[in-house]
N, CA, C and O atoms as a DFTB+ gen file, in Angstrom:
520 C
 N C O
     1  1      28.060      88.107     104.032
     2  2      29.245      88.166     102.994
     3  2      29.966      86.370     102.741
     4  3      30.039      85.448     103.553
     5  1      30.366      86.437     101.404
     6  2      30.534      85.340     100.928
     7  2      32.146      85.103     101.026
     8  3      32.952      85.961     101.386
     9  1      32.405      83.975     100.695
    10  2      34.323      83.565     100.837
    11  2      34.614      82.835     100.017
    12  3      33.592      82.174      99.834
    13  1      35.634      82.364      99.126
    14  2      36.004      81.186      98.525
    15  2      37.256      80.324      98.969
    16  3      38.243      80.966      99.330
    17  1      37.322      79.065      98.983
    18  2      38.248      78.582      99.267
    19  2      39.376      78.118      98.562
    20  3      39.268      77.120      97.849
    21  1      40.551      78.778      98.686
    22  2      41.358      78.393      97.854
    23  2      42.054      76.987      98.019
    24  3      42.346      76.388      99.054
    25  1      42.272      76.561      96.433
    26  2      42.735      75.228      96.664
    27  2      44.409      74.769      97.570
    28  3      45.092      75.746      97.877
    29  1      44.863      73.648      97.868
    30  2      45.700      73.265      98.499
    31  2      47.239      73.691      97.656
    32  3      48.295      74.032      98.188
    33  1      47.030      73.583      96.643
    34  2      48.292      74.059      95.807
    35  2      48.656      75.062      95.917
    36  3      49.826      75.313      96.203
    37  1      47.569      76.119      95.680
    38  2      47.593      77.412      95.790
    39  2      48.196      78.182      97.314
    40  3      48.553      79.358      97.393
    41  1      48.193      77.301      98.307
    42  2      48.250      77.624      99.027
    43  2      49.968      77.749      99.767
    44  3      50.762      78.468     100.373
    45  1      49.679      76.173      99.022
    46  2      51.615      75.545      99.267
    47  2      52.598      76.471      98.503
    48  3      53.790      76.475      98.810
    49  1      52.081      77.305      97.450
    50  2      52.856      77.863      96.661
    51  2      53.114      78.991      97.801
    52  3      54.126      79.171      98.478
    53  1      52.220      79.499      97.801
    54  2      51.960      80.923      98.656
    55  2      53.026      80.980     100.039
    56  3      53.744      81.946     100.301
    57  1      52.944      79.756     100.816
    58  2      53.446      79.417     101.854
    59  2      54.791      79.242     101.294
    60  3      55.397      80.209     101.757
    61  1      55.353      78.786     100.797
    62  2      57.010      78.165     100.239
    63  2      57.357      79.347      99.955
    64  3      58.420      79.559     100.538
    65  1      56.961      80.443      99.236
    66  2      57.144      81.627      98.998
    67  2      57.816      82.650     100.489
    68  3      58.961      82.972     100.807
    69  1      56.201      82.956     101.232
    70  2      56.396      83.257     102.361
    71  2      57.700      82.901     103.131
    72  3      58.498      83.742     103.545
    73  1      57.830      81.456     103.284
    74  2      58.452      80.517     103.958
    75  2      60.130      81.299     103.564
    76  3      60.876      81.664     104.472
    77  1      60.418      81.415     102.392
    78  2      61.873      81.671     101.838
    79  2      62.187      83.075     102.120
    80  3      63.363      83.305     102.403
    81  1      61.285      84.157     102.098
    82  2      61.341      85.111     102.772
    83  2      61.578      85.065     103.832
    84  3      62.704      85.449     104.148
    85  1      60.794      84.652     104.747
    86  2      60.786      85.370     106.319
    87  2      61.792      84.101     107.272
    88  3      62.306      84.293     108.374
    89  1      61.857      82.679     106.354
    90  2      63.099      81.559     107.454
    91  2      62.310      81.162     108.378
    92  3      62.135      79.944     108.417
    93  1      61.575      82.021     109.420
    94  2      61.194      81.445     110.408
    95  2      60.024      82.928     110.674
    96  3      60.058      84.117     110.356
    97  1      58.986      81.963     111.486
    98  2      57.708      82.679     111.716
    99  2      57.439      82.029     112.858
   100  3      57.238      80.825     113.018
   101  1      57.447      82.988     113.717
   102  2      57.312      82.471     115.286
   103  2      55.594      82.036     115.797
   104  3      55.345      81.508     116.881
   105  1      54.709      82.339     114.916
   106  2      53.080      82.178     115.757
   107  2      52.294      81.683     114.357
   108  3      52.402      82.446     113.396
   109  1      51.666      80.697     114.216
   110  2      50.510      80.418     113.158
   111  2      49.605      81.440     112.537
   112  3      49.293      81.536     111.350
   113  1      49.016      82.645     114.176
   114  2      48.566      84.163     113.566
   115  2      49.252      84.846     112.738
   116  3      48.866      85.488     111.761
   117  1      50.375      84.681     113.187
   118  2      51.930      86.027     112.104
   119  2      51.454      85.134     110.597
   120  3      50.974      85.931     109.792
   121  1      51.480      83.948     110.157
   122  2      52.070      83.197     109.438
   123  2      50.656      83.296     108.475
   124  3      50.753      83.362     107.249
   125  1      49.280      83.299     109.198
   126  2      48.550      83.156     108.506
   127  2      48.390      84.623     108.071
   128  3      48.046      84.681     106.890
   129  1      48.506      85.605     108.546
   130  2      48.392      86.715     108.158
   131  2      49.195      87.080     106.595
   132  3      48.735      87.468     105.521
   133  1      50.722      86.723     107.089
   134  2      51.035      86.795     105.624
   135  2      50.623      85.855     104.630
   136  3      50.867      86.282     103.502
   137  1      50.209      84.988     104.642
   138  2      50.060      84.081     103.704
   139  2      48.217      84.375     102.962
   140  3      47.739      84.014     101.886
   141  1      47.687      85.067     103.976
   142  2      46.174      85.681     103.642
   143  2      46.555      86.888     102.531
   144  3      46.084      86.966     101.396
   145  1      47.468      87.753     103.107
   146  2      47.825      88.757     102.174
   147  2      48.200      88.408     100.773
   148  3      47.679      89.109      99.905
   149  1      48.734      87.777     100.517
   150  2      49.184      87.120      99.216
   151  2      47.731      86.067      98.514
   152  3      47.258      86.065      97.377
   153  1      47.459      85.489      99.394
   154  2      45.939      85.295      98.795
   155  2      44.755      86.114      98.115
   156  3      43.986      85.906      97.176
   157  1      44.942      87.019      98.918
   158  2      43.778      88.093      98.904
   159  2      44.552      88.928      97.437
   160  3      43.937      89.718      96.721
   161  1      45.600      88.635      97.292
   162  2      46.315      89.953      96.410
   163  2      45.423      89.129      94.956
   164  3      45.025      89.618      93.898
   165  1      45.362      87.844      95.444
   166  2      44.575      86.550      94.009
   167  2      43.203      86.946      94.086
   168  3      42.547      87.545      93.234
   169  1      42.938      86.637      94.937
   170  2      41.216      87.025      94.568
   171  2      40.954      87.347      96.248
   172  3      41.552      86.806      97.178
   173  1      39.932      88.340      96.338
   174  2      39.867      89.138      97.791
   175  2      39.009      88.225      98.253
   176  3      38.991      88.229      99.484
   177  1      37.862      86.980      97.475
   178  2      37.104      86.542      98.881
   179  2      37.583      85.420      99.231
   180  3      36.836      84.590      99.750
   181  1      39.502      85.037      98.938
   182  2      39.641      83.950      99.367
   183  2      39.851      84.072     101.477
   184  3      40.083      85.106     102.103
   185  1      39.697      82.919     101.952
   186  2      39.417      82.666     102.983
   187  2      40.204      81.687     103.490
   188  3      39.646      80.663     103.096
   189  1      41.247      81.334     104.180
   190  2      41.629      80.387     104.891
   191  2      41.913      80.010     106.788
   192  3      42.432      80.860     107.512
   193  1      41.531      78.832     107.246
   194  2      42.027      78.990     108.844
   195  2      43.297      78.424     109.331
   196  3      43.937      77.464     108.901
   197  1      43.534      79.235     110.338
   198  2      44.854      78.705     110.730
   199  2      44.940      77.600     110.769
   200  3      46.078      77.185     110.549
   201  1      43.914      76.596     111.038
   202  2      44.357      75.084     111.369
   203  2      44.333      74.318     109.971
   204  3      44.757      73.177     109.786
   205  1      43.915      74.927     109.283
   206  2      44.412      74.005     107.644
   207  2      45.365      74.594     107.054
   208  3      45.911      73.981     106.137
   209  1      45.886      76.083     107.440
   210  2      47.251      76.411     107.038
   211  2      48.240      75.721     107.833
   212  3      49.221      75.505     107.122
   213  1      48.385      75.320     108.910
   214  2      48.824      74.027     109.965
   215  2      49.149      73.136     109.233
   216  3      50.301      72.844     108.912
   217  1      47.650      72.358     108.733
   218  2      48.060      71.392     108.147
   219  2      48.495      71.168     107.144
   220  3      49.182      70.167     106.942
   221  1      48.194      72.096     106.187
   222  2      49.426      72.114     104.923
   223  2      50.089      72.324     104.865
   224  3      50.557      72.142     103.741
   225  1      51.077      72.996     105.952
   226  2      52.830      73.142     105.827
   227  2      53.248      72.255     106.862
   228  3      54.410      72.465     107.210
   229  1      52.524      71.097     107.616
   230  2      53.177      69.857     108.141
   231  2      52.731      68.913     106.560
   232  3      52.006      68.097     107.130
   233  1      52.705      68.745     105.976
   234  2      52.916      68.207     104.595
   235  2      53.518      68.504     103.577
   236  3      53.693      67.908     102.515
   237  1      53.995      69.973     104.152
   238  2      55.250      70.527     103.231
   239  2      56.990      69.773     103.568
   240  3      57.462      69.666     104.700
   241  1      57.570      69.411     102.503
   242  2      58.628      68.501     103.177
   243  2      59.834      69.721     103.401
   244  3      60.888      69.375     103.935
   245  1      59.595      71.544     102.861
   246  2      60.776      72.084     103.215
   247  2      60.355      72.909     104.085
   248  3      60.993      73.944     104.275
   249  1      59.150      72.625     104.830
   250  2      58.622      73.408     106.376
   251  2      59.183      72.485     107.857
   252  3      58.978      71.277     107.973
   253  1      59.658      73.034     108.544
   254  2      59.980      72.086     109.827
   255  2      58.565      72.633     110.657
   256  3      58.258      73.703     110.131
   257  1      57.729      72.342     111.603
   258  2      57.005      72.871     111.836
   259  2      57.192      72.262     113.587
   260  3      57.133      71.049     113.789
   261  1      57.381      73.094     114.578
   262  2      58.016      73.149     116.045
   263  2      56.790      73.399     116.606
   264  3      56.075      74.343     116.272
   265  1      56.409      72.249     117.797
   266  2      55.539      72.322     118.631
   267  2      55.295      72.688     119.865
   268  3      55.044      71.688     120.537
   269  1      55.245      73.808     120.575
   270  2      55.498      74.426     122.071
   271  2      53.889      74.054     122.602
   272  3      52.820      74.420     122.113
   273  1      54.089      73.411     123.485
   274  2      52.973      72.599     124.277
   275  2      52.708      73.210     125.867
   276  3      53.567      74.023     126.209
   277  1      51.719      72.950     126.803
   278  2      52.030      73.102     128.293
   279  2      51.333      72.086     128.608
   280  3      50.267      71.628     128.198
   281  1      52.220      71.731     129.549
   282  2      51.385      70.672     130.449
   283  2      50.405      70.831     131.592
   284  3      50.602      71.574     132.553
   285  1      49.297      70.050     131.406
   286  2      48.242      70.433     132.208
   287  2      47.843      69.055     133.470
   288  3      48.508      68.020     133.414
   289  1      47.122      69.154     134.161
   290  2      47.273      68.357     135.053
   291  2      46.363      67.007     134.863
   292  3      46.318      66.010     135.583
   293  1      45.621      67.320     133.602
   294  2      44.682      66.301     133.400
   295  2      44.862      65.109     132.997
   296  3      45.396      65.407     131.929
   297  1      44.845      63.962     132.995
   298  2      44.895      62.862     132.839
   299  2      44.856      62.118     131.502
   300  3      43.769      62.329     130.965
   301  1      45.601      61.370     130.811
   302  2      44.920      61.104     129.100
   303  2      45.108      59.824     129.469
   304  3      46.121      59.290     129.921
   305  1      43.340      59.083     129.086
   306  2      43.649      57.459     129.466
   307  2      43.553      57.078     127.957
   308  3      44.050      56.004     127.618
   309  1      42.952      57.872     127.018
   310  2      42.427      57.563     125.340
   311  2      42.839      58.581     124.432
   312  3      42.697      59.760     124.757
   313  1      43.283      58.299     123.446
   314  2      43.601      59.577     122.532
   315  2      43.648      59.014     121.468
   316  3      44.655      58.382     121.149
   317  1      42.353      59.130     120.502
   318  2      42.124      59.123     119.460
   319  2      43.051      60.005     118.166
   320  3      43.941      59.442     117.527
   321  1      42.702      61.266     117.971
   322  2      42.899      61.711     117.139
   323  2      44.089      62.591     118.020
   324  3      44.402      62.703     119.205
   325  1      44.666      63.275     116.394
   326  2      45.663      64.385     117.029
   327  2      45.254      65.674     117.417
   328  3      44.395      66.125     116.659
   329  1      45.613      66.503     118.443
   330  2      45.034      67.788     118.352
   331  2      45.694      68.616     117.125
   332  3      44.873      69.328     116.549
   333  1      46.980      68.665     116.624
   334  2      47.860      69.075     116.129
   335  2      47.237      68.836     114.498
   336  3      47.106      69.767     113.704
   337  1      46.977      67.759     114.269
   338  2      47.071      67.786     112.873
   339  2      45.563      66.909     112.462
   340  3      45.146      67.081     111.317
   341  1      44.896      66.135     113.242
   342  2      43.587      65.362     113.159
   343  2      44.379      64.301     112.723
   344  3      43.757      63.748     111.816
   345  1      45.321      63.808     112.898
   346  2      45.479      61.982     112.568
   347  2      45.426      61.031     113.612
   348  3      45.087      61.300     114.764
   349  1      45.802      59.797     113.154
   350  2      45.107      58.980     113.956
   351  2      46.856      59.000     115.510
   352  3      48.060      59.232     115.395
   353  1      45.969      58.630     116.681
   354  2      47.402      58.560     117.520
   355  2      47.450      57.381     118.042
   356  3      46.441      56.702     118.235
   357  1      48.743      56.979     118.351
   358  2      49.143      55.792     118.860
   359  2      49.898      55.441     120.045
   360  3      50.963      56.030     120.231
   361  1      49.439      54.420     121.015
   362  2      50.021      54.145     121.985
   363  2      51.441      54.118     122.292
   364  3      52.022      53.872     121.235
   365  1      52.201      54.245     123.163
   366  2      53.885      54.552     123.494
   367  2      53.165      53.399     124.837
   368  3      52.435      53.681     125.787
   369  1      53.627      52.334     124.488
   370  2      53.746      51.041     125.390
   371  2      55.183      51.231     125.984
   372  3      56.151      51.716     125.397
   373  1      55.126      50.727     127.333
   374  2      56.309      50.310     128.008
   375  2      56.437      48.755     128.671
   376  3      55.503      48.037     128.317
   377  1      57.345      48.150     129.498
   378  2      57.056      47.254     129.968
   379  2      57.646      46.862     131.396
   380  3      58.796      46.932     131.830
   381  1      56.484      46.433     131.961
   382  2      56.849      46.542     133.485
   383  2      57.828      45.380     133.798
   384  3      58.073      44.453     133.026
   385  1      58.563      45.625     135.526
   386  2      59.387      44.394     135.373
   387  2      58.856      43.160     135.786
   388  3      59.426      42.074     135.900
   389  1      57.476      43.532     136.033
   390  2      56.661      41.920     135.829
   391  2      56.107      41.029     134.250
   392  3      55.508      39.961     134.122
   393  1      56.575      41.933     133.307
   394  2      56.229      41.990     132.215
   395  2      54.951      42.183     131.070
   396  3      54.697      41.969     129.884
   397  1      54.284      42.804     132.444
   398  2      53.046      43.506     131.843
   399  2      53.321      44.925     130.899
   400  3      54.231      45.753     130.860
   401  1      51.937      44.723     130.114
   402  2      52.512      45.999     129.104
   403  2      51.649      46.826     129.644
   404  3      50.532      46.474     130.021
   405  1      52.274      48.438     129.752
   406  2      51.184      49.580     130.150
   407  2      51.559      50.684     129.495
   408  3      52.748      50.818     129.205
   409  1      50.745      51.531     129.196
   410  2      50.472      52.637     128.047
   411  2      51.276      54.132     129.339
   412  3      51.045      54.571     130.465
   413  1      52.242      54.376     128.208
   414  2      52.875      55.404     129.117
   415  2      52.648      57.140     128.438
   416  3      52.832      58.259     128.918
   417  1      52.180      56.647     127.151
   418  2      51.808      58.074     126.598
   419  2      51.413      57.977     125.085
   420  3      51.708      56.923     124.522
   421  1      50.731      59.026     124.305
   422  2      50.339      58.629     123.306
   423  2      51.370      59.307     122.051
   424  3      51.990      60.308     122.408
   425  1      51.552      58.923     120.881
   426  2      52.395      59.552     119.730
   427  2      51.059      60.082     118.584
   428  3      49.920      59.622     118.655
   429  1      51.448      61.003     117.684
   430  2      50.875      61.270     116.630
   431  2      51.435      60.445     115.418
   432  3      52.661      60.365     115.355
   433  1      50.598      59.741     114.324
   434  2      51.010      58.797     113.457
   435  2      51.904      59.770     112.084
   436  3      52.677      59.337     111.229
   437  1      51.410      61.208     112.329
   438  2      51.508      61.989     110.852
   439  2      53.118      62.988     111.554
   440  3      54.270      62.725     111.210
   441  1      52.767      63.967     112.438
   442  2      53.440      64.968     112.945
   443  2      54.141      65.020     114.499
   444  3      53.512      64.220     115.191
   445  1      54.646      65.327     114.874
   446  2      55.524      65.251     115.907
   447  2      55.273      65.590     117.240
   448  3      56.019      65.893     118.171
   449  1      53.920      65.459     117.118
   450  2      53.252      65.658     118.638
   451  2      52.694      64.336     119.205
   452  3      52.019      63.496     118.610
   453  1      53.243      64.332     120.842
   454  2      53.285      63.423     121.581
   455  2      52.761      63.950     122.751
   456  3      52.710      65.157     122.988
   457  1      52.277      62.860     123.662
   458  2      51.758      63.060     124.933
   459  2      52.109      62.455     125.903
   460  3      52.279      61.330     125.432
   461  1      52.441      62.370     127.371
   462  2      52.457      61.561     128.433
   463  2      51.155      60.996     128.839
   464  3      50.215      60.879     128.053
   465  1      51.109      60.573     130.355
   466  2      49.953      60.362     131.009
   467  2      49.597      61.816     131.436
   468  3      48.494      61.689     131.967
   469  1      49.834      62.714     131.471
   470  2      49.620      64.499     131.819
   471  2      49.106      64.532     130.493
   472  3      49.613      63.757     129.682
   473  1      48.159      65.318     130.113
   474  2      48.133      66.004     128.692
   475  2      48.868      67.026     128.530
   476  3      49.327      67.666     129.476
   477  1      49.138      67.402     126.869
   478  2      50.458      68.216     127.024
   479  2      49.783      68.978     125.865
   480  3      49.827      68.607     124.692
   481  1      48.900      70.526     126.499
   482  2      48.124      71.361     124.909
   483  2      49.230      72.172     124.327
   484  3      50.201      72.571     124.970
   485  1      48.942      72.452     122.671
   486  2      50.067      72.366     121.771
   487  2      48.904      74.442     122.236
   488  3      47.728      74.803     122.192
   489  1      50.550      75.238     122.683
   490  2      50.216      76.287     122.650
   491  2      50.451      77.390     121.718
   492  3      49.830      78.445     121.593
   493  1      51.953      76.724     120.790
   494  2      52.303      77.681     120.061
   495  2      52.821      77.125     118.841
   496  3      53.531      76.142     119.051
   497  1      52.667      77.503     117.400
   498  2      53.720      76.448     116.438
   499  2      54.728      77.677     115.935
   500  3      54.569      78.897     115.983
   501  1      55.677      76.977     115.502
   502  2      56.588      77.805     115.216
   503  2      56.940      77.142     113.850
   504  3      57.140      75.927     113.841
   505  1      57.053      78.063     112.369
   506  2      57.471      77.579     111.562
   507  2      58.695      78.065     110.813
   508  3      58.853      79.238     110.474
   509  1      59.388      77.266     110.624
   510  2      61.150      77.244     110.056
   511  2      61.388      76.706     108.276
   512  3      60.643      75.798     107.907
   513  1      62.189      77.154     107.463
   514  2      62.294      76.582     106.606
   515  2      63.341      75.555     106.879
   516  3      64.159      75.695     107.788
   517  1      63.304      74.415     106.003
   518  2      64.317      73.695     105.743
   519  2      65.690      73.522     104.916
   520  3      66.372      72.506     105.056
């Protein structure tokens, strides 16, 4: 089975329309279903992944993406890329009373994701119109 990948501009247009009507979408899977309905009206062979849709939504100024996370017991030593958008992560550092810098977590340079010394795993994305 063949498929086609729609351009980002096409997805942004449809995503904007869907969000104007819905105002809030409680999950990435639900948003993908809505966007796919509209995309496949244009071309039945169009496909998009949830991850790509989320990344496009994060880039749009009129959509706010809220990230719900689950705290795990896994310790984070180093984190290079964001699990939400794939952007670079930077250290969150603090200074001890002795004047020594320590890493207390990591934050994304693009989206609102962050984690402390214990890993926060994204479990739900909520999309809102601004």
